[in-house]
C-alpha positions as MATLAB code, in Angstrom:
seq = 'XXXXXXXXXXXXXXXXXXXXXXXXXXXXXXXXXXXXXXXXXXXXXXXXXXXXXXXXXXXXXXXXXXXXXXXXXXXXXXXXXXXXXXXXXXXXXXXXXXXXXXXXXXXXXX';
ca = [
       2.624   62.512   28.307;
       2.576   66.096   29.520;
       5.766   68.093   29.672;
       6.021   71.408   31.465;
       8.711   73.625   30.020;
      10.847   74.995   32.848;
       8.983   77.431   35.056;
       7.070   78.863   32.124;
       3.385   78.384   31.572;
       3.851   76.088   28.572;
       2.604   72.503   28.584;
       3.491   70.080   25.771;
       1.748   66.838   24.838;
       2.021   64.840   21.613;
       2.683   67.512   18.964;
       0.663   70.130   20.842;
       1.817   73.010   22.984;
      -0.384   75.023   25.323;
       0.849   78.443   26.371;
      -1.238   79.269   29.428;
       0.027   82.828   29.711;
      -0.653   83.729   26.071;
      -3.763   81.504   26.077;
      -2.693   79.757   22.890;
      -2.893   76.185   21.648;
      -0.296   75.327   19.021;
       0.443   72.259   16.924;
       3.875   72.069   15.399;
       4.331   75.776   16.099;
       1.107   76.788   14.329;
      -1.542   78.482   16.416;
      -4.876   76.664   16.500;
      -8.179   78.398   17.013;
      -9.180   77.741   20.617;
     -10.101   80.732   22.727;
     -12.379   81.781   25.558;
     -14.180   79.121   27.538;
     -12.916   76.158   25.496;
      -9.343   77.231   26.200;
     -10.157   77.737   29.889;
     -11.652   74.240   30.099;
      -8.546   72.747   28.448;
      -6.280   74.649   30.854;
      -8.231   73.354   33.853;
      -8.051   69.779   32.557;
      -4.281   70.096   32.018;
      -3.719   71.236   35.615;
      -4.180   67.678   36.885;
      -3.509   65.186   34.086;
      -5.157   61.812   34.543;
      -7.592   63.157   37.136;
     -11.331   63.293   36.578;
     -12.676   66.842   36.670;
     -16.425   66.926   37.259;
     -18.902   69.265   35.625;
     -19.551   70.738   39.062;
     -15.857   71.557   39.494;
     -15.745   73.180   36.073;
     -18.899   75.164   36.851;
     -17.378   76.473   40.098;
     -14.206   77.536   38.287;
     -15.786   79.012   35.153;
     -19.085   80.438   36.396;
     -18.824   80.765   40.193;
     -21.590   83.322   40.747;
     -23.509   83.102   37.502;
     -26.527   81.082   36.449;
     -25.845   79.593   33.017;
     -26.830   76.499   31.079;
     -23.766   74.603   32.264;
     -24.422   71.443   30.258;
     -24.828   73.317   26.986;
     -21.810   75.575   27.595;
     -19.550   72.689   28.651;
     -20.680   70.472   25.776;
     -19.937   73.286   23.331;
     -16.509   73.898   24.902;
     -15.607   70.197   24.876;
     -16.661   69.874   21.232;
     -14.416   72.798   20.286;
     -11.518   71.182   22.170;
     -12.167   67.909   20.343;
     -12.144   69.720   16.992;
      -8.846   71.410   17.830;
      -7.304   68.131   19.001;
      -8.853   66.032   16.223;
      -5.444   65.059   14.893;
      -4.417   63.577   18.245;
      -7.718   61.738   18.650;
      -7.413   60.306   15.120;
      -3.839   59.152   15.772;
      -4.801   57.376   18.997;
      -7.734   55.593   17.365;
      -5.535   54.522   14.485;
      -2.913   53.229   16.928;
      -5.550   51.255   18.851;
      -6.825   49.723   15.621;
      -3.297   48.685   14.638;
      -2.864   46.929   17.990;
      -5.996   44.855   17.317;
      -4.836   43.626   13.938;
      -3.444   40.124   14.206;
      -0.559   39.116   11.994;
      -2.142   36.452    9.727;
       1.160   34.588    9.508;
       1.089   33.800   13.220;
      -2.237   31.970   12.986;
      -1.276   29.645   10.124;
      -0.398   26.038   10.839;
       3.102   25.085    9.786;
];
């Protein structure tokens, strides 16, 4: 769940906080290393949570009048975002695995 803090440019989700004005990603108050294009991609994705943002949209926003290897640059940016958010990704996977575990006591005949 995303939570915007007042009228400021801070967005909170899980234990993360994104300060759009300062261009900082923090976890539990500690600043994580995410700058430049990876941070810009994250900010764009957070503008419309739950909405698909295409590569073409990202290209128009990040490199409007420039010819670049969009696929390579976006893949690199997304990988850096994944590294920064690795804790959240790990927690979600672990939670999904827990949901799949069946209580063995429920399957036993009485």
